N, C-alpha and C positions, 0 to 999 in steps of 0.2 A: 671128558674134559682134560685137556693137556695142561702141563705146568705153565707153558707160555700163554695160553688163553687166561688162566687164572692170574698170572702176573700182570697182564695188561688190563684186566678188569680192576685189579687193585690199584694199578698206576693211574687209571682214569679217576678212581675215587680219590687218590692222593692229590691229583691236579685240581679237582673240584674243591677239596679241602683247603689247599693252598690258596685258591682263588677266594674263597669266602673268608678265610682268615685275613688275607692282605687287603683284598678289595672291599671286604665287609666294612672295615673301618673307614675306607674311602667314602662309601655310600652314606655312612653315619655322619661323617664330616660334611658331605654335600648337603644332606638334609638339615644339618645344624645351621647352615648359612642363613636360612630364613626363620629358623625356630629358636636359635640360641643367641645370635648376635643382635645387639641393639643399635648399632650404627655401622657405617661403611668401614671405619677403621677396624672394628672388631671382625667384620666379615672378611676383610683382607687378612687379618691375623689367622683366622680359621682356615682360610684357603691355603695360606702359606705352609700350613702344617703338612699338606699332601702334595704341594706343587711339585717337588722334585721326584715323587715316587708313584703318583697315581697311574701314569701310563705304563710303567713297568709292571704294576700289579695286574693290569688287564691282560698281560701276556699269558698269565696262567689260564684264563678262560680260552684264549685263542689256541693255546697248546692242548687243552682238554678237548676242544672241539676237533682239532687236527688229529689228535691221537685216536679219538673215537672213529673218525672217518677212515683212518688207515688200518686200525686193528679190528674194528667191529663195523664194517660197512653196512651190514643189514640193520644193525641197531641205529646207526646214524641215518639211514634212509627212512626207516619208519618214524623215528623220533622227529626228524626235521621236516618231513612232509606232514606228519600228523599234527604237529604243534607249530605250523607255519605262521599263523597269525600272532600267537603268543611270542614266538621268537622274533617276529618282526617288531612287536612292541618293545621287547628287550633291546633289540638293536637300535630302535628309535631313541630309547632312553640313553643308551651308551653314546649315540652320536650327539644328541643335544647337550649331554653332559660334557663330553670332550671339547665341543666347540665353545661351550661357555667359559671354560678356563682361559682360552686364548682371547676371546672377545672382551670379557670383563676386565682383563689385564690391560687392554689398550683403550678402553672407553673412559671418557671423563666421568667424574663421580656422579653427576646427575643422570647419566645414561646407563649406569651399572645395574639398575633395578631389574631390567628384563633378563639379564644374563644371570643374575643371582637366582631368579625364579627358575630359569631353565636348568641351572645346576642342581637346585633342590628337587625339582619335578623329576629330572632324569635319574637322580640318585634314589628317588622313591620307586620309580617304575621298575627298575631292574631287579632289586631284591623281592619286591612284591610279586611280580610275575614269574620270577624263578621259584618262589614258594608255591604259587598256583601250579606251575608246571610239574614240579617234583612231587607234590602231594597228589595231584590228580593222576600222575603216572603210577604211584604205588597203590592207589585204589583199584586200578585196572581200567583199561580203555578198550573200546570195541575194535579188536584186531582180528583179522581173518587169517586163513591159513597161508596166504601170500604175504603176510606182514603189513597189509594195508589197514590204516586206521580211519574208520568212518564215524567220527565222534560228532556229537551235537553240543550246543552251548552248555547244557547241563552237565556234560561229562567234564568240561573244563572248569566251569564256574559253578561250584556247589559249596555248601556249608564248610565241608572239611578243607577244601582247597582254599577257600577265603581265610579260614583260620590259619592255615599254613602260610599264606602270603602275609598276613598281618604279623604272625609270629616271627617269620624270617626278617621282615622289615624292622620290627622292634629290636630284635637281636642285633642287627647291623647298626641301628641307631644308637643303642647303648654301647656297642663296641666303639663306635665313633666318638661318643662322649668320653669314654675312658681314654681314648687316644688323645683327644683334645686336652684332657686333664694332664696327661703325661707330657705334652708337647708345648704347652703355653704357659704364660704367666698372666697375672692380673685378673680382672673381673670375669672374663671368659672362662678361665680355669675354675674358679669358685662356682660359677653358675652351672658349668658342666657337671660338677660333682653333685650339686643340689638336684638337678634334673634327673640324674642317674639314681640317686637314692629314692626318688619318688617313683620312677618308672620301673624299678626292679619289683616293686610290689604288684604292679600291673602285669609284669612278665610272669610272676608266680601263678597268678590266676590263669593266664594264657597257657602255660605249660600244662596245668592240670586239664584244661579243656582239650588241649592238643592230644594228651595221653589217652583220655577217655575216648575221643573220636577215633584215634588210631586203633583202639581195641575193637570198635564197632565197624569201621570202614575198611579195614585191611586184614590180611591173614597173617600179619607179623607175629601176633601172640600165639596163633594156632600152630605155626611152623617152628617158631624159635622163641618160646615164651621167656625163658630165663635170660637169654641174650638180649631180647628187646626190653625187658623190664630192667636189666642191668644198665643198659645204655641210657634209657630214660632217667633212671636214678642218677647216673653220672652227669647227665645234663643239668638236673636239678642241683646236684652237689656243686658243680662248677658255677652255677648261677648264684648260689649262696656264697661261695668263696668270693666271687666278683663283688657281690653286694656288700659283704663284710669289709672287703678290701677298700672299697670306695669310702665307706664310713670311717675306716682307720687311716685313710689317706696313704694307702699302699698302692700307688698308681700303677706301677709296673705289674704287680700281681693282678690287679683288677683287669688290666688290658690283656694279659696273657690268659686269664680265666675266661673272659668274654670271648676271646678268639678261639680258645679250645672248645667252648660250647658250640660254636658253629662247626668245628671240625668233627666233634662227636655226633652232631646232627647228621652230617654227611655220612659218617660211618653207619649210623642207624639206618639210613635209607638204603645204602648199598648192601649191608648184611641182610636186610629184609628182602631185598630183591634177589639175592643170590639163591640158586644158580641161574636165575633169570636176568634178562636185561630189560624186558618189557612184560607187563602182565596183561593178559587178555581177559576182559570181562565176559567174553563169549564162551569161555571154557579153558581149563588148564592145558588142553591139547593144542591150543593156539598160542600159548606163551612163547615168547622169543627167548631162547636159552643161550647162554654163553657159548656152549659147544657148537651151536648152529649159526651163530651170528658173526663169527670172527673171520678174519682173513686166513690165507693159507699159512701153514707152519713156516714155510720159507720166509714170507713177508714178516711174520711176527719175530722170527729170528734175527733178520736184518735190522728191523726197528729196535730190537732189544740192544744190539751192539751199538747202534747210533745213540740211543738214549743214555746208555751207561757212559758213553764217551763225552757227550755234550752236557749232561745234567750237572756234573760238578762245576763246570764253568758258569752255568746259569745261576746256581746256588751261591757261588762265590761272588758273582757280580751283584746279586741282590743284597747279600750281606754287607758288601762294601758300600753300596749306595745308602743303606740305612745308617751305617757307621759314620759316613761323611756328613749326613744331614741329621745327626743325633741331637743337636742342641735345641733347646726350647726356643719358641718364637715369642719374643717379648711383646708386651702390650705397649701400644703407642697412643696415648690419649689424644683426643681431637683437639686441635688448637682453636681457641676462641679469640677472634680478633676484635679488639675494641675500637 
């Protein structure tokens, strides 16, 4: 394995980490529209917290997919063909979610209901099925010597992948609640804190179940026991920090801790995969390895130069956008006409 192959494996992990940190709270905010708000004014207030940034956050996913296509074409081919239906559902969720922002903004108040639902449903579908995808992937899928995946329904949907889907969805929802607490005023802000305090106790149970199932369903503990245990412990620690921060009304710390929980989860999955990119349940000899799945050294070298040139501008623009829209979204009470 060359240093460039390792670099691009790490970069793809970084891109997915950035996606779930930034787009994770977007999904949580989207789900909160139908679960947290009590009226259309509150729903508008919630949506306004991500209105200027949600589409920019999705760029991280597009970049991760593009980087995988260019740097690891064999990984891309096996993953996208084998998970075609699940990725189609994810794409469907992204589409209805994106469309809902535009349509609900232009609809009269009595017709916003449909688009509120599409926003929440789309925001649920994406993290849930990403959880199903990643967890089924680390369990191992039936991959042959040519990299073809011949999976059945049970390979995709099983107890562990469902737990992973629920866990990732709950993590995103809590991340969104922490973001709402950070970015709003009024009843929505207080309600978000109350919901988060309750749901963190549910998450503790979920994390224990997830860790136990990871021990029995994957080879992570067999191959990298201390690293896997340490990262799981770090996820629990960050969850405790976020929970305590919500209780003590330290909103920025709660938001950062919940976001870093998602980042460490991605690190856990990628370190467990290493040096593989796909695990074959047909035998380790059919695993797709980093050294066999990448593009040519010349392609990786050119991509590295381009990335190092463009990345600072992307990060600067992202930071600038969040700085410009840093103010809280105030609560506007519903007017009562007598």
